[in-house]
C-alpha positions as CSV (number, residue, x, y, z in Angstrom):
1,M,7.9,57.7,-8.0
2,D,4.7,58.0,-5.8
3,F,4.7,56.8,-2.2
4,G,1.2,57.7,-1.0
5,I,1.3,61.2,0.5
6,F,5.0,61.5,-0.6
7,S,6.0,61.9,-4.2
8,T,9.5,62.0,-5.7
9,S,8.4,62.5,-9.2
10,S,9.3,66.2,-9.2
11,L,12.8,65.4,-7.8
12,P,15.8,65.0,-10.1
13,A,16.6,61.4,-10.8
14,L,19.6,60.0,-8.8
15,V,20.2,56.7,-10.6
16,Y,23.8,55.4,-10.4
17,T,25.5,52.2,-11.2
18,V,27.1,50.6,-8.2
19,P,29.7,47.8,-8.7
20,I,28.3,44.3,-7.9
21,V,24.9,45.8,-6.9
22,G,24.1,47.2,-10.3
23,T,21.9,50.2,-11.1
24,V,20.4,51.8,-8.0
25,D,17.9,54.7,-7.7
26,F,19.1,56.7,-4.7
27,T,16.2,59.2,-5.0
28,P,14.0,57.6,-2.2
29,Y,17.0,57.3,0.1
30,V,18.1,60.8,-0.3
31,F,14.5,62.0,0.1
32,S,14.1,59.9,3.3
33,V,17.3,61.4,4.9
34,A,16.2,64.9,4.0
35,L,12.7,64.2,5.3
36,F,14.1,62.8,8.6
37,F,16.3,65.9,9.3
38,G,13.6,68.2,8.1
39,I,11.0,66.8,10.5
40,I,13.4,67.0,13.4
41,I,14.4,70.6,12.7
42,A,10.8,71.6,12.2
43,V,9.6,70.0,15.4
44,K,12.5,71.6,17.4
45,I,11.7,75.1,15.9
46,I,8.0,74.7,16.7
47,Q,8.8,73.5,20.2
48,V,11.1,76.4,20.9
49,I,8.6,79.0,19.5
50,V,5.6,77.5,21.4
51,I,7.5,77.3,24.7
52,A,8.8,80.8,24.3
53,R,5.3,82.2,23.6
54,L,3.7,80.1,26.4
55,R,6.3,81.3,28.9
56,R,5.5,85.0,28.0
57,L,1.8,84.3,28.5
58,S,2.4,82.4,31.8
59,R,4.1,85.5,33.3
60,K,0.9,87.5,32.7
61,T,-1.5,85.0,34.3
62,S,-2.1,84.1,38.0
63,T,-2.9,80.5,37.3
64,N,-0.3,77.8,37.0
65,I,-2.0,75.6,34.4
66,D,0.0,77.3,31.6
67,D,3.2,76.5,33.6
68,A,2.1,72.8,33.6
69,I,1.5,72.9,29.8
70,V,5.0,74.4,29.3
71,N,6.6,71.7,31.5
72,T,4.7,69.1,29.6
73,I,5.9,70.3,26.2
74,E,9.5,70.5,27.5
75,S,9.2,66.9,28.8
76,I,8.7,65.4,25.3
77,R,11.7,63.2,24.8
78,F,13.9,64.0,21.8
79,W,14.4,60.3,21.0
80,V,10.7,59.9,20.7
81,V,10.6,62.7,18.1
82,M,13.5,61.0,16.3
83,L,11.7,57.7,16.2
84,V,8.6,59.3,14.7
85,A,10.7,61.2,12.2
86,L,12.5,58.0,11.3
87,Y,9.2,56.1,10.7
88,V,7.8,58.9,8.5
89,A,11.1,59.2,6.6
90,L,11.2,55.4,5.9
91,I,7.8,55.5,4.2
92,P,9.3,56.1,0.7
93,V,11.7,53.3,1.3
94,A,10.5,49.7,0.6
95,L,11.4,47.8,3.7
96,P,10.9,44.0,4.3
97,H,7.7,43.2,6.1
98,S,9.3,41.9,9.2
99,A,11.5,45.0,9.6
100,D,8.5,47.2,9.0
101,V,6.5,45.4,11.7
102,V,9.4,45.7,14.2
103,I,10.0,49.4,13.5
104,R,6.3,50.1,13.7
105,A,6.0,48.3,17.0
106,V,8.9,50.2,18.6
107,I,7.6,53.5,17.4
108,L,4.0,52.8,18.5
109,F,5.3,51.8,22.0
110,A,7.4,55.0,22.2
111,V,4.5,57.2,21.2
112,V,2.2,55.5,23.7
113,W,4.7,55.8,26.4
114,Q,5.2,59.5,25.7
115,G,1.4,60.0,25.6
116,I,0.9,58.3,28.9
117,E,3.6,60.4,30.5
118,I,1.9,63.6,29.3
119,V,-1.5,62.5,30.6
120,V,0.0,61.4,33.9
121,R,1.7,64.8,34.3
122,F,-1.7,66.5,33.9
123,I,-3.3,64.1,36.3
124,D,-0.5,64.8,38.8
125,Y,-1.1,68.5,38.4
126,L,-4.8,68.2,39.0
127,A,-4.3,65.9,42.0
128,T,-1.8,68.3,43.5
129,R,-4.1,71.3,42.9
130,F,-7.3,69.8,44.2
131,L,-6.2,67.2,46.8
132,E,-3.1,68.6,48.4
133,K,-4.7,71.5,50.2
134,D,-4.6,73.1,53.7
135,E,-7.9,71.7,55.0
136,D,-7.8,73.2,58.6
137,G,-6.1,76.5,57.8
138,D,-3.0,75.9,59.9
139,G,-0.7,76.5,57.0
140,V,0.3,72.8,56.8
141,I,-0.8,70.6,53.9
142,D,-2.4,67.3,55.0
143,P,0.3,64.6,54.6
144,N,-2.4,62.1,53.8
145,S,-3.1,64.0,50.5
146,A,0.3,62.8,49.2
147,T,-0.8,59.2,49.7
148,A,-4.1,59.9,48.0
149,S,-2.3,61.5,45.0
150,D,0.1,58.5,44.8
151,M,-2.8,56.1,44.7
152,I,-4.6,58.1,42.0
153,L,-1.4,58.2,39.9
154,L,-0.9,54.5,40.4
155,M,-4.4,53.6,39.2
156,A,-4.1,56.1,36.3
157,R,-0.9,54.5,35.1
158,I,-2.4,51.0,35.3
159,I,-5.5,52.0,33.3
160,L,-3.5,54.0,30.7
161,W,-0.9,51.3,30.2
162,S,-3.6,48.7,29.8
163,L,-5.3,50.8,27.1
164,G,-2.0,51.7,25.5
165,I,-0.9,48.1,25.2
166,L,-4.2,47.2,23.6
167,F,-3.9,50.1,21.2
168,V,-0.4,49.0,20.2
169,L,-1.5,45.4,19.6
170,S,-4.5,46.5,17.6
171,N,-2.4,48.6,15.3
172,L,0.0,45.8,14.7
173,G,-2.9,43.7,13.3
174,I,-3.3,41.4,16.4
175,E,-6.9,40.4,17.2
176,I,-7.6,41.8,20.7
177,T,-11.2,40.8,21.1
178,S,-10.4,37.4,22.5
179,L,-7.6,39.0,24.5
180,I,-10.0,41.5,26.1
181,A,-12.5,38.7,26.9
182,G,-9.7,36.7,28.5
183,L,-8.5,39.7,30.5
184,G,-12.1,40.3,31.7
185,I,-12.4,36.7,33.0
186,G,-8.9,36.9,34.4
187,G,-9.7,40.2,36.0
188,I,-12.7,38.7,37.8
189,A,-10.6,35.9,39.1
190,V,-7.9,38.3,40.3
191,A,-10.5,40.5,41.9
192,F,-11.8,37.5,43.9
193,A,-8.3,36.5,44.9
194,L,-7.3,40.0,45.9
195,Q,-10.6,41.1,47.4
196,G,-9.0,41.8,50.8
197,I,-6.3,44.0,49.2
198,L,-8.9,45.8,47.0
199,S,-11.1,46.3,50.0
200,D,-8.2,48.0,51.9
201,L,-7.4,50.1,48.8
202,F,-10.9,51.5,48.4
203,S,-11.1,51.9,52.2
204,S,-8.0,54.1,52.0
205,F,-9.8,56.3,49.5
206,S,-12.8,56.4,51.9
207,I,-10.6,57.5,54.7
208,Y,-9.0,60.3,52.7
209,F,-12.2,61.7,51.2
210,D,-14.4,61.3,54.4
211,K,-11.5,62.3,56.7
212,P,-12.6,60.6,60.0
213,F,-9.0,61.2,61.0
214,R,-5.7,62.5,59.6
215,I,-2.0,62.0,60.1
216,G,-1.1,63.4,63.6
217,D,-4.5,62.8,65.1
218,F,-4.8,61.0,68.4
219,I,-7.5,58.2,68.0
220,V,-8.9,55.4,70.1
221,I,-9.9,52.1,68.4
222,G,-11.4,49.6,70.8
223,D,-8.8,49.0,73.5
224,N,-6.0,50.6,71.5
225,S,-5.1,54.3,71.3
226,G,-2.3,56.3,69.7
227,T,-1.3,58.9,67.2
228,V,-1.8,58.2,63.4
229,E,1.7,58.3,61.7
230,R,0.9,57.0,58.2
231,I,-2.1,56.1,56.1
232,G,-1.1,53.7,53.4
233,I,-2.7,52.0,50.5
234,K,-3.5,48.8,52.6
235,T,-2.8,49.7,56.3
236,T,-2.7,52.6,58.7
237,R,0.2,52.9,61.2
238,I,-0.5,54.1,64.7
239,R,2.0,54.9,67.4
240,T,0.5,53.8,70.7
241,L,1.1,55.4,74.1
242,Q,3.3,52.5,75.0
243,G,5.6,53.3,72.1
244,E,5.0,50.4,69.8
245,E,3.6,50.6,66.2
246,L,0.1,49.3,65.7
247,V,-0.7,48.3,62.1
248,V,-4.4,48.2,61.3
249,S,-6.0,47.4,58.0
250,N,-7.9,50.2,56.3
251,A,-10.9,48.0,55.8
252,E,-11.1,47.5,59.6
253,L,-10.9,51.2,60.3
254,T,-13.9,51.9,58.1
255,T,-16.1,49.3,60.0
256,V,-15.3,50.1,63.6
257,R,-16.0,53.0,65.9
258,V,-13.1,55.5,66.0
259,Q,-12.7,58.2,68.6
260,N,-10.8,61.2,67.4
261,F,-9.4,63.3,70.2
262,K,-7.6,65.7,67.8
263,R,-10.9,67.2,66.8
264,M,-11.7,67.9,70.5
265,K,-11.5,71.6,71.2
266,E,-12.1,71.3,75.0
267,R,-12.5,68.5,77.5
268,R,-15.5,68.0,79.8
269,I,-14.8,66.5,83.2
270,V,-17.3,65.0,85.7
271,Y,-15.7,65.0,89.1
272,S,-17.0,63.7,92.5
273,F,-15.8,64.1,96.1
274,G,-17.3,63.4,99.5
275,V,-17.1,65.0,103.0
276,T,-17.9,63.4,106.3
277,Y,-21.4,63.3,107.9
278,E,-20.0,65.2,110.8
279,T,-19.6,68.3,108.7
280,P,-22.0,71.1,109.9
281,E,-24.8,72.0,107.6
282,A,-23.7,75.6,107.2
283,K,-20.3,74.4,105.9
284,V,-21.9,71.8,103.6
285,A,-24.0,74.6,102.1
286,K,-20.9,76.7,101.6
287,I,-18.9,74.1,99.6
288,P,-20.4,74.8,96.2
289,E,-19.5,78.5,96.6
290,M,-15.9,77.5,97.6
291,V,-15.5,75.2,94.6
292,E,-16.9,77.9,92.2
293,K,-14.4,80.4,93.5
294,I,-11.5,77.9,93.0
295,L,-12.6,77.2,89.4
296,K,-12.7,80.9,88.6
297,E,-9.1,81.3,89.9
298,T,-7.9,78.2,88.0
299,E,-6.4,78.9,84.6
300,D,-7.8,77.2,81.5
301,A,-10.8,75.8,83.6
302,R,-14.5,76.8,83.3
303,L,-17.1,75.6,85.8
304,D,-20.4,74.3,84.5
305,R,-22.1,73.2,87.8
306,V,-21.4,71.9,91.3
307,H,-24.1,70.4,93.6
308,F,-24.5,68.3,96.7
309,T,-26.0,65.3,95.0
310,T,-26.1,62.2,97.2
311,L,-26.3,61.0,100.8
312,G,-23.9,58.2,100.5
313,D,-23.3,55.3,102.8
314,S,-20.3,57.0,104.5
315,A,-20.1,60.4,102.8
316,L,-21.9,63.5,101.6
317,I,-21.3,63.3,97.8
318,F,-20.7,66.5,95.7
319,E,-20.6,66.4,91.9
320,M,-18.9,69.0,89.8
321,V,-18.7,69.4,86.1
322,Y,-16.1,71.7,84.5
323,Y,-14.4,72.2,81.2
324,V,-10.6,72.4,80.3
325,D,-9.9,74.7,77.4
326,S,-7.5,72.2,75.8
327,A,-7.6,68.8,74.2
328,V,-4.1,67.9,75.5
329,Y,-4.4,65.2,78.1
330,A,-1.3,66.4,80.0
331,K,-2.9,69.8,80.3
332,Y,-6.1,68.3,81.7
333,L,-4.0,66.5,84.4
334,D,-2.3,69.8,85.3
335,V,-5.6,71.5,85.7
336,Q,-7.1,68.6,87.7
337,Q,-4.1,68.6,90.0
338,A,-4.4,72.4,90.6
339,I,-8.1,72.0,91.4
340,N,-7.4,69.1,93.8
341,L,-4.7,71.0,95.7
342,S,-6.9,74.2,95.9
343,I,-9.9,72.2,97.3
344,M,-7.6,70.5,99.9
345,A,-6.2,73.8,101.0
346,A,-9.7,75.4,101.2
347,F,-11.2,72.5,103.1
348,Q,-8.2,72.4,105.5
349,K,-8.7,76.1,106.2
350,E,-12.5,75.6,106.9
351,K,-11.8,72.4,108.9
352,I,-13.8,70.3,106.5
353,E,-12.8,66.6,106.3
354,F,-12.9,64.4,103.3
355,A,-14.8,61.2,103.7
356,Y,-13.4,57.7,103.3
357,P,-15.2,54.4,103.7
358,T,-16.1,53.9,107.4
359,Q,-18.5,51.7,109.4
360,T,-20.1,52.6,112.7
361,L,-21.0,49.6,114.9
362,Y,-23.8,50.0,117.4
363,V,-23.8,47.4,120.2
364,K,-27.1,46.9,122.0
365,K,-26.8,45.9,125.7
């Protein structure tokens, strides 16, 4: 008997008479069983040999792509191999049309599922390799990269499953042209209905790749400020200074001005103070030198300039500009406090008085 690529003509005839059933040719059935187990054994032998060889090669290379290939081959499910072997083994057997369609649908679905899992594993490997990196050299992988990898894997699964289902339906003889057209129209309608969610989704990609801020950064958005705790697919969670959690849509974060204080290496401070008009000119001229000396002795502070700038209504105004070598706000307050105390002590020693709002009333007799 000839069954396409399989032929049993060279096999010995296995024709027997079975009570009630009659004369039955068992040749195709025996051939199918032998073919089924032969395919399984051959696949397992090839799989073991390939894995062993690849593992030996992977030990000699510095890259981990070969490890990913080995893990992918090992991940092939044995039940998928059995289904494919069963389908091939049943070719010589004449099955009813309905049974053939059901078996073919199950096997196609299993093969598509296994193929998608293999592709997703490689996409996961590429996403991990190229996205989950130490961007700032501090030895810590950016937590936001895990979110980006998850979003890429989610979109890859949606696309692959859509193509896989269409492939299965097409191979089952179902006309998919009208289905694709309907899905296209439905997709447009869904896109309009979910445009807010899709906007947030693509904004999350923009936040990741543009990196205006990352998890752990302290940012200011309008009147709100806090530390970024999580960047999700739709929203970003910010822990404010008051302690509550602020939830902001990703689309909003890509359209407003965001101040990122985590990127600040140092803090520039403009600071003013005033002394009374009764202060002698010699002491007024000495004040910039006194302040410069105080800043030199203050740790983590660097003076930029200090000048007598304004003859105010009730004070002689001095303006100083200095830098704090830290982006931490509490550190800035510590430095400012030390400078204030030092200026007060120096002025007290020189008998220089700070000014405060006063009015002098002249009465004409």
